[in-house]
C-alpha positions as CSV (number, residue, x, y, z in Angstrom):
1,X,13.4,9.9,21.7
2,X,17.2,9.7,21.9
3,X,17.9,8.9,18.3
4,X,18.0,11.6,15.6
5,X,15.0,11.5,13.3
6,X,16.9,11.8,10.0
7,X,19.4,9.2,11.2
8,X,16.4,6.9,12.0
9,X,14.8,7.7,8.6
10,X,18.0,6.7,6.8
11,X,18.7,3.6,8.9
12,X,15.3,2.2,8.1
13,X,15.9,2.6,4.4
14,X,13.3,5.4,3.8
15,X,15.7,8.1,2.4
16,X,16.1,8.7,-1.3
17,X,16.6,12.5,-1.9
18,X,16.1,15.8,0.0
19,X,16.3,19.4,-1.1
20,X,18.5,20.4,1.9
21,X,19.1,17.5,4.2
22,X,21.4,19.3,6.6
23,X,19.1,22.3,7.1
24,X,16.1,20.0,7.5
25,X,17.9,17.9,10.0
26,X,18.8,21.0,12.0
27,X,15.2,22.2,12.0
28,X,13.8,18.8,13.0
29,X,16.2,18.8,16.0
30,X,15.1,22.2,17.2
31,X,11.4,22.4,16.7
32,X,8.3,20.4,15.8
33,X,6.8,20.8,12.3
34,X,3.9,19.8,10.2
35,X,4.5,17.7,7.1
36,X,2.3,16.0,4.5
37,X,2.0,13.2,2.0
38,X,-0.7,13.2,-0.6
39,X,-2.8,10.2,-1.5
40,X,-5.1,10.3,-4.5
41,X,-8.5,8.6,-4.1
42,X,-8.3,6.1,-6.9
43,X,-9.6,3.2,-4.8
44,X,-11.5,2.7,-1.6
45,X,-8.4,1.5,0.2
46,X,-4.6,1.8,0.0
47,X,-2.4,-1.3,-0.6
48,X,1.0,-2.4,0.6
49,X,2.6,-0.2,-2.2
50,X,1.6,2.8,-0.1
51,X,2.9,1.4,3.2
52,X,6.3,2.9,3.0
53,X,4.9,6.4,2.9
54,X,2.5,5.6,5.8
55,X,5.5,4.3,7.9
56,X,7.3,7.6,7.2
57,X,4.3,9.5,8.6
58,X,4.2,7.2,11.6
59,X,7.9,7.7,12.3
60,X,7.7,11.5,12.1
61,X,4.7,11.4,14.5
62,X,6.6,9.3,17.0
63,X,9.2,12.0,17.0
64,X,6.6,14.6,17.9
65,X,5.9,16.1,14.5
66,X,2.4,16.5,13.1
67,X,1.4,14.4,10.0
68,X,-1.1,15.8,7.5
69,X,-2.8,13.2,5.2
70,X,-3.8,15.0,2.1
71,X,-6.7,13.3,0.3
72,X,-6.7,14.1,-3.4
73,X,-10.4,14.6,-3.8
74,X,-9.6,17.3,-6.4
75,X,-6.5,16.0,-8.1
76,X,-8.1,12.5,-8.5
77,X,-10.6,14.3,-10.8
78,X,-7.5,14.9,-13.1
79,X,-5.2,11.9,-12.5
80,X,-1.5,11.9,-11.7
81,X,0.6,11.0,-14.7
82,X,3.6,10.0,-12.6
83,X,4.7,6.4,-13.2
84,X,1.9,5.8,-15.6
85,X,2.1,4.9,-19.3
86,X,-1.4,5.9,-20.1
87,X,-4.1,8.2,-18.8
88,X,-5.8,7.1,-15.5
89,X,-9.4,6.3,-15.6
90,X,-11.5,9.4,-14.8
91,X,-13.7,8.8,-11.7
92,X,-16.9,10.5,-10.8
93,X,-17.1,12.7,-7.7
94,X,-19.4,10.3,-5.8
95,X,-16.9,7.4,-6.3
96,X,-14.0,9.6,-5.2
97,X,-15.8,10.6,-2.0
98,X,-16.5,7.0,-1.3
99,X,-12.8,6.1,-1.9
100,X,-11.7,9.0,0.4
101,X,-13.8,7.6,3.3
102,X,-12.3,4.2,2.8
103,X,-8.7,5.6,2.8
104,X,-9.5,7.4,6.1
105,X,-10.2,4.1,7.8
106,X,-6.7,2.8,6.8
107,X,-4.9,5.7,8.5
108,X,-6.9,5.4,11.7
109,X,-5.1,2.1,12.1
110,X,-1.6,3.5,11.7
111,X,-1.5,7.1,13.0
112,X,-2.4,8.5,16.4
113,X,-5.3,10.8,16.9
114,X,-4.2,11.7,20.5
115,X,-1.8,14.3,22.0
116,X,-0.9,17.7,20.5
117,X,0.6,16.2,17.3
118,X,-2.5,14.1,16.3
119,X,-2.6,13.6,12.6
120,X,-5.0,15.6,10.4
121,X,-7.0,14.9,7.2
122,X,-7.4,17.5,4.5
123,X,-9.0,17.2,1.1
124,X,-7.7,19.3,-1.8
125,X,-11.1,19.3,-3.3
126,X,-12.0,21.9,-0.7
127,X,-9.8,24.5,-2.4
128,X,-9.3,23.2,-6.0
129,X,-13.1,23.2,-6.5
130,X,-13.2,27.0,-5.8
131,X,-10.6,28.0,-8.3
132,X,-11.5,30.5,-11.0
133,X,-9.3,29.1,-13.8
134,X,-8.5,32.4,-15.5
135,X,-7.6,34.1,-12.1
136,X,-5.6,31.0,-11.1
137,X,-3.5,31.2,-14.4
138,X,-2.9,34.9,-13.9
139,X,-1.8,34.5,-10.3
140,X,0.1,31.2,-10.4
141,X,0.5,30.0,-14.0
142,X,3.1,32.6,-14.6
143,X,5.5,30.9,-12.2
144,X,5.7,27.7,-14.2
145,X,7.6,27.3,-17.4
146,X,6.7,24.7,-20.0
147,X,10.5,24.2,-20.7
148,X,11.0,23.0,-17.1
149,X,7.8,21.0,-16.8
150,X,8.8,19.0,-19.9
151,X,12.0,17.8,-18.1
152,X,10.1,16.1,-15.2
153,X,10.1,12.3,-15.3
154,X,6.3,12.1,-15.2
155,X,6.1,14.0,-18.5
156,X,9.4,13.2,-20.1
157,X,8.9,9.4,-19.9
158,X,5.5,9.6,-21.7
159,X,6.9,11.9,-24.4
160,X,10.0,9.8,-24.9
161,X,7.8,6.7,-25.5
162,X,5.5,8.7,-27.8
163,X,2.6,8.0,-25.5
164,X,-0.1,10.6,-25.2
165,X,-0.2,13.0,-22.3
166,X,-3.4,15.0,-22.0
167,X,-3.6,18.7,-21.2
168,X,-5.7,17.6,-18.2
169,X,-2.9,15.5,-16.8
170,X,-0.4,18.3,-17.6
171,X,-2.2,20.5,-15.1
172,X,-1.7,18.0,-12.3
173,X,1.8,19.1,-11.3
174,X,0.6,22.8,-11.0
175,X,-2.2,21.8,-8.7
176,X,0.1,19.7,-6.6
177,X,2.4,22.6,-6.2
178,X,-0.7,24.8,-5.2
179,X,-1.6,22.1,-2.6
180,X,1.7,22.6,-0.9
181,X,1.3,26.4,-1.0
182,X,-2.2,26.2,0.6
183,X,-1.0,23.8,3.3
184,X,2.0,26.1,4.0
185,X,-0.2,29.1,4.3
186,X,-3.2,27.5,6.2
187,X,-1.5,24.8,8.2
188,X,2.1,26.0,8.5
189,X,3.3,22.9,6.7
190,X,7.0,22.9,6.0
191,X,7.7,19.5,4.4
192,X,6.3,17.4,1.7
193,X,7.3,13.7,1.5
194,X,6.6,11.5,-1.6
195,X,7.9,8.7,-3.6
196,X,11.0,9.2,-5.9
197,X,8.7,9.8,-8.9
198,X,7.2,12.9,-7.1
199,X,10.5,14.8,-6.9
200,X,9.7,17.2,-9.8
201,X,6.2,17.9,-8.4
202,X,7.6,18.5,-4.9
203,X,10.2,21.0,-6.3
204,X,7.5,22.9,-8.1
205,X,5.7,23.4,-4.8
206,X,8.8,24.5,-3.0
207,X,9.6,27.1,-5.6
208,X,6.0,28.3,-5.8
209,X,5.9,28.9,-2.1
210,X,9.2,30.8,-2.2
211,X,7.9,33.0,-5.1
212,X,4.5,33.7,-3.5
213,X,5.3,34.2,0.2
214,X,9.0,33.9,0.6
215,X,8.8,30.9,3.0
216,X,11.4,28.2,3.0
217,X,10.0,24.6,2.7
218,X,11.5,21.2,2.1
219,X,11.0,18.1,0.0
220,X,12.0,14.6,1.0
221,X,11.5,11.5,-1.2
222,X,11.5,7.8,-0.5
223,X,13.0,5.1,-2.8
224,X,10.9,2.9,-5.1
225,X,10.5,-0.4,-3.3
226,X,10.6,-3.6,-5.4
227,X,10.9,-7.2,-4.6
228,X,14.1,-9.1,-5.3
229,X,12.6,-10.1,-8.7
230,X,12.0,-6.5,-9.6
231,X,8.2,-6.6,-9.2
232,X,6.4,-3.7,-7.6
233,X,5.9,-4.0,-3.8
234,X,2.5,-5.2,-2.8
235,X,1.5,-6.9,-6.1
236,X,0.9,-10.6,-6.3
237,X,-0.6,-13.0,-8.8
238,X,-3.9,-12.6,-7.0
239,X,-3.7,-8.8,-7.2
240,X,-2.9,-6.0,-4.8
241,X,-2.4,-6.7,-1.1
242,X,-4.8,-4.2,0.5
243,X,-4.7,-2.5,3.9
244,X,-8.4,-3.1,4.4
245,X,-9.3,-6.6,5.8
246,X,-12.5,-6.6,3.8
247,X,-10.4,-6.6,0.6
248,X,-7.4,-8.6,1.9
249,X,-8.2,-10.9,4.9
250,X,-6.0,-10.8,8.0
251,X,-4.8,-14.3,7.2
252,X,-3.9,-13.4,3.5
253,X,-2.1,-10.3,4.8
254,X,-0.1,-12.3,7.3
255,X,0.7,-14.9,4.6
256,X,1.9,-12.2,2.1
257,X,4.6,-11.2,4.6
258,X,5.3,-14.9,5.6
259,X,6.0,-15.7,1.9
260,X,8.4,-12.9,0.9
261,X,11.6,-14.0,-0.8
262,X,14.4,-14.9,1.6
263,X,16.6,-12.1,0.2
264,X,13.9,-9.5,1.0
265,X,12.9,-10.4,4.6
266,X,15.5,-8.4,6.6
267,X,15.1,-5.4,4.3
268,X,11.4,-5.5,5.0
269,X,12.0,-5.8,8.7
270,X,13.7,-2.4,8.5
271,X,11.1,-0.8,6.2
272,X,7.8,-2.1,7.5
273,X,8.3,-2.8,11.2
274,X,9.5,-0.8,14.2
275,X,11.8,-3.4,15.6
276,X,15.0,-1.5,16.8
277,X,17.7,-1.3,14.1
278,X,20.3,-2.7,16.5
279,X,18.2,-5.9,16.8
280,X,17.7,-6.1,13.0
281,X,21.5,-5.7,12.6
282,X,22.0,-8.7,14.9
283,X,19.6,-10.7,12.7
284,X,21.6,-9.8,9.7
285,X,24.8,-11.1,11.3
286,X,23.2,-14.4,12.3
287,X,21.1,-14.9,9.1
288,X,21.3,-18.4,7.6
289,X,19.1,-20.9,5.8
290,X,18.1,-22.5,9.1
291,X,16.6,-19.4,10.7
292,X,15.2,-17.5,7.7
293,X,11.7,-18.8,8.4
294,X,11.9,-17.5,11.9
295,X,12.5,-14.0,10.5
296,X,9.7,-14.4,8.1
297,X,7.2,-15.3,10.9
298,X,8.6,-12.3,12.9
299,X,8.0,-10.0,9.9
300,X,4.4,-11.4,9.3
301,X,3.5,-11.1,13.0
302,X,4.9,-7.6,13.4
303,X,3.5,-6.1,10.2
304,X,0.1,-7.7,10.9
305,X,0.1,-6.4,14.5
306,X,0.7,-2.8,13.4
307,X,-2.3,-2.9,11.1
308,X,-4.7,-5.4,12.6
309,X,-3.6,-5.8,16.2
310,X,-1.7,-8.5,18.1
311,X,-4.8,-10.7,18.7
312,X,-5.5,-10.9,14.9
313,X,-1.8,-11.5,14.2
314,X,-1.7,-14.4,16.7
315,X,-4.9,-15.9,15.1
316,X,-3.3,-15.7,11.7
317,X,-0.1,-17.5,12.9
318,X,-2.1,-20.3,14.6
319,X,-4.2,-20.7,11.4
320,X,-1.1,-21.0,9.4
321,X,0.4,-23.6,11.7
322,X,-2.8,-25.7,11.6
323,X,-3.0,-25.4,7.9
324,X,0.6,-26.3,7.0
325,X,2.1,-28.1,9.9
326,X,-0.9,-30.0,11.3
327,X,-2.8,-30.4,7.9
328,X,-5.8,-29.0,9.6
329,X,-8.3,-26.2,8.7
330,X,-7.5,-23.2,10.7
331,X,-10.3,-20.8,11.7
332,X,-8.9,-17.7,10.0
333,X,-8.7,-18.9,6.4
334,X,-10.8,-17.1,3.8
335,X,-14.2,-18.8,3.6
336,X,-17.1,-19.2,1.2
337,X,-20.5,-20.4,2.4
338,X,-22.7,-22.5,0.1
339,X,-26.2,-23.9,0.4
340,X,-26.8,-27.5,1.5
341,X,-29.3,-28.0,-1.3
342,X,-26.6,-27.1,-3.8
343,X,-24.2,-29.6,-2.2
344,X,-26.8,-32.3,-2.3
345,X,-27.2,-31.8,-6.0
346,X,-23.4,-31.8,-6.5
347,X,-21.3,-28.7,-7.3
348,X,-18.7,-28.6,-10.1
349,X,-15.2,-28.3,-8.6
350,X,-14.3,-26.2,-11.6
351,X,-16.9,-23.6,-10.8
352,X,-15.9,-23.4,-7.1
353,X,-12.3,-23.0,-8.1
354,X,-13.1,-20.0,-10.4
355,X,-15.4,-18.4,-7.8
356,X,-12.6,-18.4,-5.2
357,X,-10.1,-17.1,-7.9
358,X,-7.9,-20.2,-7.9
359,X,-8.3,-20.2,-11.7
360,X,-9.0,-17.4,-14.1
361,X,-10.6,-19.6,-16.8
362,X,-11.5,-23.2,-17.8
363,X,-8.2,-23.6,-19.6
364,X,-6.3,-22.3,-16.5
365,X,-8.3,-24.8,-14.4
366,X,-7.5,-27.7,-16.7
367,X,-3.8,-26.8,-16.8
368,X,-3.7,-26.7,-13.0
369,X,-5.4,-30.1,-12.8
370,X,-2.8,-31.6,-15.1
371,X,-0.1,-30.2,-12.8
372,X,-1.8,-31.8,-9.8
373,X,-2.1,-28.3,-8.2
374,X,-5.4,-28.7,-6.4
375,X,-6.3,-30.6,-3.3
376,X,-9.5,-31.2,-1.4
377,X,-8.8,-31.8,2.3
378,X,-5.2,-32.4,1.4
379,X,-6.0,-35.1,-1.2
380,X,-4.9,-34.3,-4.8
381,X,-7.7,-33.7,-7.4
382,X,-6.8,-35.3,-10.7
383,X,-10.2,-35.4,-12.3
384,X,-11.2,-32.2,-14.1
385,X,-14.8,-33.2,-13.9
386,X,-14.7,-33.6,-10.1
387,X,-17.9,-32.9,-8.2
388,X,-18.0,-31.6,-4.7
389,X,-20.5,-33.7,-2.7
390,X,-21.6,-34.1,1.0
391,X,-18.8,-36.7,1.5
392,X,-16.2,-34.0,1.0
393,X,-17.4,-32.0,4.0
394,X,-16.3,-32.8,7.6
395,X,-18.4,-33.0,10.7
396,X,-17.9,-29.2,10.9
397,X,-19.6,-29.1,7.4
398,X,-16.3,-27.7,6.0
399,X,-14.0,-28.6,3.1
400,X,-10.6,-27.2,2.6
401,X,-9.6,-26.4,-1.0
402,X,-5.8,-25.9,-1.6
403,X,-4.0,-24.5,-4.6
404,X,-0.3,-25.4,-4.4
405,X,1.3,-25.3,-1.0
406,X,0.4,-21.7,0.1
407,X,-3.2,-20.9,-1.0
408,X,-6.1,-22.3,0.9
409,X,-9.8,-21.6,1.1
410,X,-12.6,-23.1,3.3
411,X,-15.9,-24.0,1.8
412,X,-18.7,-24.2,4.4
413,X,-22.2,-25.5,4.2
414,X,-24.5,-22.9,5.7
């Protein structure tokens, strides 16, 4: 590729901080390296909040470098205190293993398993589980000072707020440093990438490697990405936007990107697509209120294509057009199937609404009814005691439930 990797990394908005950007730039221009990002196994999928790190790995791989995906099977047993105001829930090994397998499926959609620089999975449980704690402290604990560890944001924030930080969590940064050491020794890994909140942990690893084997390694962090309202990326009122279509449907994923705030759309085109920067810069010059929706559809199509493929992205766009422009159903909307015998008896609209998560409680449901927020087949529902009956279902035995202008669900008789 003709463009310099670090230049591309910065132009896309991925850069926050680096231990020695000039030296790293020189190394990347002259040889191919291995690099890693760690992902703890706290859920059976990753969500959009992890997408920036995934796109970084994808970019490095396109430039010929080898990405290592570190699954935190061992560190998840402890819990990363970074960015948290309280101790994470302690998971059982069986659940962590299940989560690790789910996360693997996500990366198979983003990274290439072909060519010499095919990406690799490693799991830190493989070495952390073998540690003799006394020997570990004698060999490695002496290289960490409590004074310095107390200055790291993950620890300092908790202490400043007088929130408890367990000794279990305090070990996390030592184990993360040890991960980098192991990957450097066993895989020749020279670079760790992480979010800005991981800076202190990354520095620990670099210093441990230097003290143990004298090797020079590097740390690179990405900025915290928030929406224009200050909210965390990937969080919505319905919850996280997952990278697994069993947890977030292709249509809902497409809609998430279609519905981003106007001010965020061009920034997200840089961060979460591979559209050339020169093309995005031309969009920035011509941006106005009349073409912003075009950019949003481009963002939705491109991000969905990267994860789910072009065919699925096209289906999601067609469904959206049918749903909004033509007032139709659209075949790719989330769907719930109910029995004909239940419909014949009459089903409470309130219960259906809660089942599809368009209301969190009876009071939430009543408030939305008063605000005329619900529709059945595009007709407003103003009776809170409304019953769904056979007359609400079309010849396709389907009824469309809408909540506001952007949320839709199909109820089918089956």
